[in-house]
TIZA-434496 format. One line per field, with one value per residue (C-alpha): x, y, z; residue number from 0. Coordinates in nm, 4 decimals, padded with zeros to 6 digits. Each point is the difference from the previous one (the first is absolute). Layout:
<rs>
xx = (X;...)
yy = (Y;...)
zz = (Z;...)
i = (NUM;...)
</rs>
This chain:
<rs>
xx = (00.0056;00.2759;00.1544;-00.3209;-00.0723;00.3744;-00.0919;-00.2946;00.1222;00.2794;-00.2200;-00.2380;00.3315;00.0485;-00.3118;00.0288;00.3476;-00.1393;-00.3294;00.2268;00.2603;-00.3060;-00.1839;00.3530;-00.0575;-00.3323;00.0339;00.3852;00.1045;00.0203;00.3251;00.1393;00.1753;-00.2712;-00.1314;-00.1643;-00.1985;-00.1861;-00.2537;-00.2514;-00.0470;-00.3844;-00.2168;-00.1227;00.3223;00.1562;-00.2958;00.0311;00.3378;00.3826;00.0987;00.2630;00.3497;-00.0287;-00.2383;00.2475;00.2526;-00.2446;-00.1387;00.3860;00.0427;-00.2577;00.0738;00.3431;-00.1353;-00.2334;00.2862;00.2011;-00.3082;00.0464;00.1790;00.2542;00.2912;00.2241;00.0004;00.2137;00.1521;00.1306;00.3395;-00.0439;-00.3408;00.1305;00.2609;-00.2463;-00.2244;00.2746;00.0262;-00.3832;-00.0011;00.2721;-00.1976;-00.2172;00.3374;00.1720;-00.3197;00.0181;00.3069;-00.2385;-00.1160;00.3373;00.0013;-00.3741;-00.1477;-00.3500;-00.0416;-00.3283;00.1845;00.2443;-00.2642;-00.2169;00.2728;00.1383;-00.3198;-00.0420;00.3414;-00.0747;-00.3294;00.2136;00.2725;-00.2778;-00.1810;00.3036;00.1307;-00.3483;-00.0133;00.3306;-00.0825;-00.3084;00.1734;00.2740;-00.2021;-00.3320;-00.0801;-00.2783;00.1342;-00.0552;00.2017;-00.2183;-00.3095;00.2036;00.0650;-00.3914;-00.0505;00.2528;-00.1169;-00.3548;00.0140;00.2071;-00.1875;-00.3068;00.1798;00.1332;-00.3694;-00.1364;00.2597;-00.1580;-00.3641;00.1487;00.1075;-00.3229;-00.2359;00.1780;00.1636;-00.3483;-00.1879;00.2743;00.0035;-00.3936;00.0373;00.2408;-00.1289;-00.3579;00.1620;00.1872;-00.3012;-00.1975;00.2961;00.0620;00.3612;00.1817;00.2956;00.0268;00.2782;00.3931;00.1635;-00.3248;-00.1918;00.2801;-00.0178;-00.3796;-00.0281;00.2653;-00.0931;00.3148;-00.1231;00.0981;-00.2835;00.0256;00.3202;00.0627;00.2013;00.0361;00.3567;-00.0410;-00.2246;00.2144;00.2751;-00.2509;-00.0792;00.3777;00.0406;-00.3045;-00.0563;00.2759;-00.1245;-00.3573;00.0844;00.2186;-00.2261;-00.2821;00.2214;00.1214;-00.4056;-00.0878;00.2287;-00.2096;-00.3064;-00.0857;-00.0885;00.1816;00.2837;-00.2433;-00.2254;00.3020;00.0981;-00.3736;00.0325;00.3542;00.0555;-00.2964;00.1449;00.3466;-00.1797;-00.1959;00.2749;00.2057;-00.2420;-00.0633;00.3561;-00.0400;-00.2589;00.1626;00.2136;00.3248;00.2535;00.2488;-00.2237;00.0025;00.3624;00.1010;-00.2267;00.1510;00.3636;-00.0864;-00.1361;00.2918;00.2262;-00.1504;-00.0174;00.3748;00.1125;-00.1590;00.0680;00.3737;00.2642;00.0439;00.3856;-00.0404;-00.3136;00.0913;00.2034;-00.2438;-00.3139;00.2046;00.1376;-00.3571;-00.1534;00.2998;-00.0801;-00.3628;00.0107;00.2224;-00.2140;-00.3247;00.1184;00.1461;-00.3280;-00.2216;00.1832;00.2047;-00.2053;-00.3244;00.1095;00.1459;-00.2839;-00.2990;00.1498;-00.2435;-00.0398;00.3576;00.1672;-00.1875;00.0881;00.3613;00.0078;-00.1418;00.2670;00.2581;-00.1254;-00.0495;00.3826;00.1080;-00.2064;00.1348;00.3652;-00.1028;-00.1383;00.1475;00.0023;-00.3590;-00.1803;-00.1916;-00.3322;-00.3300;-00.1994;00.2810;00.1410;-00.3004;00.0987;00.3782;-00.0549;-00.2256;00.3185;00.2656;-00.2026;00.1419;-00.3327;-00.1642;-00.3949;-00.1994;00.0788;00.0283;-00.0500;00.0018;00.2138;00.2883;-00.1823;00.2785;-00.0066;00.3708;00.0582;-00.3268;00.1456;00.3527;-00.0948;-00.2359;00.1525;00.3440;00.2651;-00.1623;-00.3439;00.2359;00.1721;-00.3232;-00.1847;00.2887;-00.0175;-00.3742;-00.0043;00.2772;00.0002;-00.2656;00.1887;00.3261;-00.1854;-00.1327;00.3093;00.2027;-00.3072;00.0021;00.2488;-00.2974;-00.2445;-00.0849;00.0276;-00.0793;-00.2908;-00.2693;-00.2518;00.2453;00.0266;-00.2037;-00.0983;-00.1500;00.3581;00.0860;-00.3275;00.0813;00.3500;-00.1283;-00.2849;00.2622;00.2654;-00.2555;-00.1453;00.3505;00.1111;-00.3389;00.0681;00.3017;-00.2226;-00.3350;-00.0759;-00.0900;00.1110;-00.2564;-00.2906;-00.0816;-00.1764;00.2695;00.2749;-00.1504;-00.0642;00.3583;00.1436;-00.2296;00.0717;00.3649;-00.0359;-00.1676;00.2675;00.2722;-00.1606;-00.0694;00.3480;00.1331;-00.2254;00.2317;-00.1230;00.1886;-00.1216;00.0008;00.1956;-00.0527;-00.3652;-00.0898;00.2075;-00.1626;-00.3370;00.0726;00.1337;-00.3346;-00.2044;00.1625;-00.0429;-00.3744;-00.0447;00.1726;-00.2098;-00.3179;00.0802;00.1265;-00.2775;-00.2156;00.0992;00.0574;-00.3776;-00.1149;00.1749;-00.0995;-00.3585;-00.0047;00.1545;-00.2199;-00.3408;00.1488;00.1024;-00.3563;-00.1511;00.2066;-00.0217;-00.2477;00.0306;-00.2456;-00.2650;-00.2430;00.0742;-00.2546;00.1426;00.3301;-00.1216;-00.1738;00.3291;00.1548;00.3701;-00.1239;-00.1232;00.3408;00.1956;-00.1826;00.0479;00.3899;00.0010;-00.0824;00.2326;00.2670;-00.0153;00.0529;00.2694;00.1778;00.3007;-00.1718;00.0581;-00.3003;-00.2890;00.1339;00.0084;-00.4058;-00.0912;00.2173;-00.2016;-00.3057;00.0746;00.0925;-00.3143;-00.1528;00.2297;00.1217;00.3509;00.1312;-00.1239;00.1543;00.3409;-00.0149;-00.0412;00.2338;00.3058;-00.0787;-00.0244;00.3752;00.1033;-00.0649;00.1036;00.2751;00.1334;-00.3293;00.0081;-00.3623;-00.0830;00.2269;-00.1557;-00.3520;00.1259;00.1145;-00.3414;-00.1815;00.2108;-00.0637;-00.3434;00.0430;00.2599;00.3073;00.1788;00.3595;-00.0917;-00.1383;00.3170;00.2086;-00.2196;-00.0224;00.4001;00.0015;-00.2363;00.2075;00.3259;-00.1788;-00.1366;00.1645;-00.1802;-00.3487;-00.0389;00.0517;00.0147;-00.2826;-00.2560;-00.3650;-00.2656;-00.3613;-00.2116)
yy = (00.0056;00.2288;-00.0321;00.0440;00.3250;00.1092;-00.0647;00.1819;00.2869;00.0323;-00.0316;00.2783;00.1816;-00.0582;00.0888;00.3368;00.0490;-00.0675;00.2100;00.2852;-00.0267;-00.0191;00.3284;00.1814;00.1915;00.0748;00.1514;00.1083;00.1541;00.3469;00.2104;-00.0564;00.3041;00.2292;00.1360;00.3265;-00.2462;-00.2180;-00.3034;-00.0661;-00.3610;-00.0541;-00.2848;00.1988;00.0746;-00.3129;-00.1823;00.2545;00.1862;-00.0223;-00.0397;00.1897;-00.1641;-00.0210;-00.2741;-00.1842;00.0361;-00.1302;-00.3162;-00.0751;-00.0228;-00.2091;-00.2170;-00.0420;-00.0632;-00.2584;-00.1925;00.0342;-00.1586;-00.3068;-00.2434;-00.1364;-00.1375;00.0102;00.2571;-00.0384;00.2866;00.0136;00.1485;00.2172;00.1443;00.0345;00.2580;00.1926;00.0056;00.1190;00.2978;00.0792;-00.0494;00.2722;00.2572;00.1108;00.0828;00.1126;00.2563;00.1012;00.2117;00.2295;00.1155;00.1772;00.2793;-00.0246;00.3657;-00.1123;-00.2759;-00.0992;-00.0840;-00.2526;-00.1646;-00.0605;-00.1717;-00.2136;-00.1144;-00.1168;-00.1563;-00.1902;-00.1479;-00.1138;-00.1607;-00.1412;-00.1389;-00.1444;-00.1703;-00.2063;-00.0962;-00.1369;-00.1915;-00.1502;-00.0967;-00.1550;-00.1924;-00.0805;-00.3538;00.1016;00.1226;00.3518;00.1661;-00.1284;00.1370;00.3406;-00.0038;-00.0665;00.3020;00.2371;-00.1312;00.0338;00.3516;00.1593;-00.1370;00.1714;00.3333;-00.0519;-00.0792;00.3029;00.2296;-00.0841;00.0762;00.3255;00.1188;-00.0391;00.0830;00.0882;00.3646;00.1401;-00.0990;00.1730;00.3030;00.0195;-00.0545;00.2435;00.2705;-00.0395;00.0511;00.3215;00.1313;-00.1071;00.1442;00.3363;-00.0817;-00.0453;-00.2828;-00.1685;00.2184;00.0061;-00.3916;-00.1228;00.1079;-00.1692;-00.3160;-00.0103;00.0967;-00.2496;-00.3470;-00.1478;-00.3634;-00.0161;-00.2773;00.0093;00.1926;00.3521;00.0643;-00.1793;-00.0410;-00.2053;-00.2095;-00.0302;-00.1380;-00.2778;-00.0979;-00.0664;-00.1846;-00.2359;-00.0387;-00.2580;-00.2228;00.0311;-00.1325;-00.2586;-00.1049;-00.0089;-00.1976;-00.2708;-00.0483;-00.0140;-00.2736;-00.2157;00.0801;-00.3194;00.1629;00.1268;00.2338;00.2378;00.0020;00.0777;00.2715;00.1755;-00.0087;00.1480;00.2472;00.2036;00.1117;00.0664;00.2517;00.1533;00.0073;00.1714;00.2783;00.0844;00.0421;00.2459;00.1838;00.0827;00.2375;-00.1157;00.0074;-00.1132;-00.2860;-00.1056;00.0460;-00.1945;-00.2814;-00.0289;00.0008;-00.2488;-00.2534;00.0357;-00.0053;-00.3476;-00.1433;00.0790;-00.1413;-00.2939;-00.0913;00.1209;-00.2863;-00.1621;00.0511;00.3536;00.0407;00.2161;00.2256;00.0153;00.0872;00.2258;00.2206;-00.0242;00.1805;00.2505;00.0980;00.0180;00.1919;00.2404;00.0110;00.0487;00.2884;00.1752;-00.0436;00.1064;00.2867;00.1113;-00.0482;00.0615;00.2951;00.1461;-00.0128;00.0893;00.1157;-00.2037;-00.1738;-00.1524;00.3000;00.0708;-00.3121;00.0326;00.2890;-00.1703;-00.2575;00.2764;00.1723;-00.3263;-00.0952;00.3578;-00.0266;-00.3558;00.1160;00.2581;-00.2193;-00.3528;-00.1130;00.0900;00.1367;00.3304;-00.1976;-00.1145;00.2546;00.2491;-00.0961;00.2119;00.2949;-00.0096;-00.0542;00.3226;00.1717;-00.1964;-00.1068;00.1157;00.0252;00.3286;-00.1069;-00.0707;-00.3883;-00.1270;-00.3650;-00.1634;-00.2566;-00.0449;-00.2529;-00.2617;-00.2589;00.0073;00.3763;00.0333;-00.2113;00.1366;00.3525;-00.0206;-00.2568;-00.0050;-00.2798;-00.3010;00.0873;00.0058;-00.3407;-00.1788;00.1434;-00.1171;-00.3624;-00.0154;00.0987;-00.2115;-00.3233;-00.1752;00.0846;-00.1588;-00.3206;-00.0274;00.0358;-00.2482;-00.2657;00.0864;-00.3009;-00.2376;00.1072;-00.2486;00.2543;-00.2644;-00.1889;00.2882;-00.2701;-00.0806;00.3751;00.1347;00.3343;00.1045;00.1200;00.1329;00.1966;00.1100;00.1343;00.1621;00.1810;00.0979;00.1237;00.2334;00.1417;00.0462;00.2096;00.1667;00.0805;00.2378;00.2129;00.0128;-00.0277;-00.3485;-00.0454;00.1718;-00.1683;-00.3178;-00.2140;-00.0372;-00.0336;-00.2752;-00.1886;00.0793;-00.1355;-00.2954;-00.1105;-00.0001;-00.1939;-00.2695;00.0259;-00.0493;-00.3083;-00.1268;00.0260;-00.1590;-00.2715;-00.0695;00.1071;00.0030;00.0245;00.3346;-00.0212;00.2249;-00.0302;00.1732;00.2945;00.0197;-00.0210;00.2945;00.1917;-00.0722;00.0860;00.3286;00.0860;-00.1083;00.2316;00.2822;-00.0382;-00.0059;00.3085;00.2058;-00.0902;00.0569;00.3824;00.0506;-00.0854;00.1721;00.3218;-00.0047;-00.0780;00.2879;00.2524;-00.1129;00.0248;00.3486;00.1068;-00.1142;00.2190;00.2989;-00.0598;00.2021;-00.2164;-00.2584;00.2025;00.2545;00.3756;00.0305;-00.2967;00.1594;00.3576;-00.1547;-00.1611;00.2662;00.0506;-00.1114;-00.3445;-00.0383;00.0729;-00.2776;-00.2488;00.0978;-00.0792;-00.3351;-00.1004;00.2154;-00.2421;-00.2835;00.1263;00.3292;00.0045;00.0029;00.3552;-00.1026;00.0448;00.3414;00.0924;-00.1388;00.2631;00.2870;-00.0808;00.0113;00.3126;00.1650;-00.0970;00.1613;00.3183;-00.0664;00.0956;00.0207;-00.3574;-00.1098;00.1534;-00.1617;-00.3577;00.0562;00.0618;-00.3049;-00.1899;00.1378;-00.1355;-00.3543;00.0466;00.2736;-00.0483;00.0107;00.3069;-00.0013;00.0638;00.3102;00.1472;-00.0618;00.1338;00.3070;00.0376;-00.0147;00.3012;00.2172;00.0060;00.1107;00.2553;-00.1863;00.0759;00.0031;-00.3520;-00.1235;00.1411;-00.2415;-00.3112;00.0665;-00.0018;-00.3162;-00.1714;00.1114;-00.1302;-00.3165;-00.0200;00.2433;-00.1284;00.0555;00.2958;00.3660;00.2534;00.1693;-00.2385;-00.0075;-00.2001;00.1400;00.2093)
zz = (00.0094;00.0466;-00.3096;-00.1784;00.1947;-00.0995;-00.3716;-00.0128;00.1950;-00.2523;-00.2973;00.1567;-00.0129;-00.3460;-00.1021;00.1723;-00.1606;-00.3619;00.0224;00.1405;-00.2974;-00.2253;00.1144;00.0284;-00.3242;00.0546;00.3291;00.0259;-00.2949;00.0468;00.0657;00.3561;00.1979;-00.1211;00.3365;-00.1597;-00.1890;00.2729;-00.0277;00.2266;00.1626;00.0254;-00.1049;-00.2959;-00.1216;00.0400;-00.2107;-00.2906;00.0098;00.1012;00.3449;00.1978;-00.0225;00.3599;-00.0205;-00.2226;00.2745;00.2639;-00.2371;-00.0524;00.3721;00.0697;-00.2749;00.1395;00.3586;-00.1750;-00.1467;00.3682;00.1707;-00.2017;00.2281;-00.2614;00.1873;-00.2886;-00.2825;-00.3177;-00.2273;-00.3247;00.0392;-00.3266;00.1017;00.3719;-00.1191;-00.1737;00.2755;00.2412;-00.2327;-00.0029;00.3806;00.0242;-00.1895;00.3014;00.2019;-00.2914;-00.0582;00.3696;-00.1027;-00.1962;00.3381;00.0730;-00.2272;-00.0962;00.0183;-00.0026;00.2522;-00.1687;-00.3070;00.1745;00.2137;-00.3025;-00.2009;00.3030;00.0932;-00.3661;-00.0619;00.3227;-00.1672;-00.3077;00.2255;00.2106;-00.2991;-00.1666;00.3386;00.0103;-00.3566;00.0363;00.2792;-00.1573;-00.3422;00.1755;00.2574;-00.1824;-00.1099;-00.1813;-00.3280;00.1203;-00.2658;-00.2477;00.1611;00.0383;-00.3712;-00.0457;00.1777;-00.1129;-00.3868;00.0625;00.1874;-00.2761;-00.2659;00.1356;00.0235;-00.3532;-00.1394;00.2296;-00.1637;-00.3520;00.1355;00.1637;-00.3602;-00.1664;00.2974;00.3616;-00.1398;-00.1048;00.3200;00.2289;-00.2213;00.0263;00.3933;00.0692;-00.2303;00.1718;00.3204;-00.1135;-00.0966;00.3152;00.2331;-00.2324;00.0931;-00.3683;00.1121;-00.3392;-00.1215;-00.0163;-00.0160;00.1659;-00.3049;-00.2405;00.1533;00.0063;-00.3576;-00.0977;-00.0794;00.1699;00.1223;00.3704;00.1447;00.3728;00.0340;00.0704;-00.3117;-00.3518;00.0096;00.3327;-00.1394;-00.3086;00.2480;00.1317;-00.3464;-00.1015;00.3352;-00.0039;-00.3961;-00.0219;00.2657;-00.0789;-00.3543;00.1341;00.2510;-00.2618;-00.2436;00.2479;00.1082;-00.3914;-00.0394;00.2285;-00.2499;-00.1701;-00.3096;-00.3272;-00.0266;-00.1657;00.3075;00.2354;-00.2325;-00.0148;00.3861;00.0482;-00.2963;00.0366;00.3504;-00.1184;-00.2432;00.2623;00.2375;-00.2336;-00.1004;00.3469;00.0675;-00.3220;00.1210;00.3385;-00.2459;00.2106;-00.2667;00.2954;00.0545;-00.3551;-00.0410;00.3386;-00.1022;-00.3318;00.1332;00.2564;-00.2706;-00.2227;00.3032;00.1490;-00.3631;-00.0750;00.3328;-00.0502;-00.3624;00.0170;-00.0463;00.3230;00.0241;00.0371;00.1552;00.2914;-00.2085;-00.2874;00.2288;00.2097;-00.3176;-00.1016;00.2852;00.0103;-00.4028;00.0773;00.2993;-00.1924;-00.2956;00.2088;00.1963;-00.3182;-00.1673;00.2812;00.1355;-00.3010;-00.3104;00.1343;00.1835;-00.3269;-00.1839;00.2642;00.3085;00.1494;00.3345;-00.0421;00.0446;00.3351;00.1219;-00.0851;00.1923;00.2950;-00.0151;-00.0277;00.2911;00.2152;-00.0684;00.0919;00.3249;00.0729;-00.0751;00.2763;00.2624;-00.0842;00.3598;00.1168;-00.3070;00.0034;00.1670;-00.0846;-00.2103;-00.0508;-00.3533;-00.0903;00.2155;-00.1329;-00.3692;00.0101;00.0820;-00.2251;-00.3000;-00.3354;-00.2344;00.0324;00.0434;00.3365;-00.0252;00.3696;00.0381;00.3578;-00.1105;-00.2625;-00.2163;00.0592;00.2821;00.0455;00.0075;00.1965;00.3177;-00.0618;00.0044;00.2621;00.2627;-00.1214;-00.0907;00.1713;-00.2321;-00.2987;00.0734;00.0786;-00.2770;-00.2299;00.1747;-00.0062;-00.3830;-00.1442;00.2497;-00.1896;-00.3449;00.1532;00.0755;-00.3425;-00.1399;00.2429;-00.0698;-00.4302;-00.0276;00.1312;-00.2254;-00.3041;-00.3069;-00.2704;00.1067;00.0728;00.1244;00.3005;00.0986;00.2891;-00.1380;00.3574;00.1290;-00.3401;-00.0252;00.3930;-00.0873;-00.3404;00.2075;00.2750;-00.2245;-00.1812;00.3137;00.1723;-00.3368;00.0577;00.3591;-00.1153;-00.1580;00.2184;00.3933;-00.0251;00.3741;00.0848;-00.1297;00.2650;-00.2317;-00.2782;00.2803;00.1586;-00.3224;-00.0932;00.3239;-00.0087;-00.3731;00.1006;00.2833;-00.2074;-00.2716;00.2436;00.1390;-00.3284;-00.1035;00.3360;00.1378;00.3042;00.3177;00.3497;00.3281;00.1836;00.3116;00.3285;-00.0683;00.3130;-00.1172;-00.3111;00.1421;00.2319;-00.3135;-00.1584;00.2751;00.0136;-00.3493;-00.0087;00.3418;-00.1605;-00.3232;00.1757;00.2000;-00.2661;-00.2097;00.2473;00.0597;-00.3571;-00.0922;00.3190;-00.1123;-00.3581;00.0693;00.2327;-00.2681;-00.2588;00.1740;00.1025;-00.3330;-00.1457;00.2774;-00.1543;-00.3600;-00.1493;-00.3321;00.1293;00.1759;-00.1682;00.0400;00.2605;00.2274;-00.0380;00.1247;00.2898;00.1345;00.2690;00.0934;00.3518;-00.1445;-00.1881;00.3042;00.2040;-00.2593;-00.0359;00.3728;-00.0348;-00.2950;00.1614;00.2907;-00.2125;-00.2074;00.1668;-00.2207;-00.3297;-00.2063;-00.2225;00.2542;00.0560;-00.3683;-00.0106;00.2471;-00.1653;-00.3205;00.1341;00.1848;-00.3120;-00.1515;00.2826;-00.0175;00.3350;-00.0890;00.3797;00.0738;-00.3347;00.0669;00.3620;-00.1642;-00.2921;00.2513;00.1979;-00.3186;-00.0574;00.3194;-00.1192;-00.3453;-00.0119;-00.3502;-00.2230;-00.2292;-00.0552;00.3830;00.0015;-00.3088;00.1518;00.2809;-00.1703;-00.2157;00.3358;00.1598;-00.3000;00.1064;00.3522;-00.0811;00.1119;-00.3149;00.1798;00.1126;-00.3455;-00.1580;00.1971;-00.0284;-00.3860;00.0014;00.1746;-00.2314;-00.2845;00.1579;00.0569;-00.3594;-00.1968;-00.3528;00.1218;00.2484;-00.0618;00.2697;-00.0356;-00.1299;00.1771;00.0375;-00.1466;00.2067)
i = (0;1;2;3;4;5;6;7;8;9;10;11;12;13;14;15;16;17;18;19;20;21;22;23;24;25;26;27;28;29;30;31;32;33;34;35;36;37;38;39;40;41;42;43;44;45;46;47;48;49;50;51;52;53;54;55;56;57;58;59;60;61;62;63;64;65;66;67;68;69;70;71;72;73;74;75;76;77;78;79;80;81;82;83;84;85;86;87;88;89;90;91;92;93;94;95;96;97;98;99;100;101;102;103;104;105;106;107;108;109;110;111;112;113;114;115;116;117;118;119;120;121;122;123;124;125;126;127;128;129;130;131;132;133;134;135;136;137;138;139;140;141;142;143;144;145;146;147;148;149;150;151;152;153;154;155;156;157;158;159;160;161;162;163;164;165;166;167;168;169;170;171;172;173;174;175;176;177;178;179;180;181;182;183;184;185;186;187;188;189;190;191;192;193;194;195;196;197;198;199;200;201;202;203;204;205;206;207;208;209;210;211;212;213;214;215;216;217;218;219;220;221;222;223;224;225;226;227;228;229;230;231;232;233;234;235;236;237;238;239;240;241;242;243;244;245;246;247;248;249;250;251;252;253;254;255;256;257;258;259;260;261;262;263;264;265;266;267;268;269;270;271;272;273;274;275;276;277;278;279;280;281;282;283;284;285;286;287;288;289;290;291;292;293;294;295;296;297;298;299;300;301;302;303;304;305;306;307;308;309;310;311;312;313;314;315;316;317;318;319;320;321;322;323;324;325;326;327;328;329;330;331;332;333;334;335;336;337;338;339;340;341;342;343;344;345;346;347;348;349;350;351;352;353;354;355;356;357;358;359;360;361;362;363;364;365;366;367;368;369;370;371;372;373;374;375;376;377;378;379;380;381;382;383;384;385;386;387;388;389;390;391;392;393;394;395;396;397;398;399;400;401;402;403;404;405;406;407;408;409;410;411;412;413;414;415;416;417;418;419;420;421;422;423;424;425;426;427;428;429;430;431;432;433;434;435;436;437;438;439;440;441;442;443;444;445;446;447;448;449;450;451;452;453;454;455;456;457;458;459;460;461;462;463;464;465;466;467;468;469;470;471;472;473;474;475;476;477;478;479;480;481;482;483;484;485;486;487;488;489;490;491;492;493;494;495;496;497;498;499;500;501;502;503;504;505;506;507;508;509;510;511;512;513;514;515;516;517;518;519;520;521;522;523;524;525;526;527;528;529;530;531;532;533;534;535;536;537;538;539;540;541;542;543;544;545;546;547;548;549;550;551;552;553;554;555;556;557;558;559;560;561;562;563;564;565;566;567;568;569;570;571;572;573;574;575;576;577;578;579;580;581;582;583;584;585;586;587;588;589;590;591;592;593;594;595;596;597;598)
</rs>
């Protein structure tokens, strides 16, 4: 009876892990480390929309706790996957370095909470993959395949129907509230037809497609081989989905995604079919040459002809390298790439990204040398193992090749290259899928497992990770939900004119006190009060709260500019001039000394 209970409990843990993995891209595909853009945690929003990333961290902690409660006396591990999971487990500790120089506590806390969730999920899945006796990896592949297939089909639906519905709803809301919020970059994105499915932006969706499309096709191909029908029937089942996947990838308009996917396919193909005696040398040379061609084409050729996004991202990378060189040991702190970039950027425009659109440089510039090294190992180690194992792949007989690990490494290579030109690090669902697929890949290439020694120490380490994830996830979710409720209360876009006019300053300040007790170090709650006070022409109150916001975000140019604007209305012209000068110093290409808000 004891054994039966043990097996049923482990089965329940696996079912929870599979369901959690399946829903990741439907609930956790927003951008992490964006405390100014909160999401709520309520029953209604959990059913129909995205969840705060703190919920992801909590669920990861709960999953790891369940794995810990499984009373196995012997735990096994694969030596290749153990090294990779050690790198993943080090990310929270390395990310904590970002607290030291961070000028905004909220950014650092949000990022560390999120990265702790990633590491916790990785450890839980590592233990399940290495110790399950129920073909757990195959079930996880089913979850990834079905989830990603639904996303691709949803992307196609979105292209034909979803954009029109969204535009109509937002235009109607704008007319109801009387606030024209459909303008600028938001209007450009709304009116474009770049498919993004459940993701915040189309580039993130493209990264997810190039990571998972090869495994979808390989998994369907493997299952189609078991169909007792003709070859033509299997083609009818498989090839249309290949076409749909490629079409949806194209509809994301992510040029980097398409280029990375093509380069990855060519690289893996070349590596497999190169002459056996020169496998390692040929694969290495091919990767180097392709990387050179990739960066030349993406940053040089494209930039020369249209001066598009590639030039901006090259500027981000240049700035990140300069920031890293000035802060090699500890980095500039989480969230402060944005603040330093505005001061040292080369391009004369108002571009100001939160991150440098490069996983390695994002970690290097904000947490220093340890982030730089760990991110390189994270991206390169699976490729290193693949090169080591190339000699064991039978090249001449296609029927004997297991396409699953080849598909995984093809998707991972494409995603890794894409991570050098976008912020894939900040997308929870895609990061989890990348980690999970690498673990499956490493296990398939080396099926020999060893017993874990010092099991007591390991379980205490796991318990610590689980508790930290649960705590950080809870605090992050509580803060984000409280700020979301307060922001919605202050926002005129989702109210009629009469409803907004009936809200008094006193009511806003009472609501502010509630959220302030929960998260006193957030500059964004003060900014919301200031915006509301400006709309009511209470400029003295607005000045007071903007000054408080500056205390918690002292490097943000827009706050000094806003403060200067406010002070011009209350005849503090000398103070206003000083603040305009500070704003211009922090962001020279955006602010001039006497630019005012409209009265």
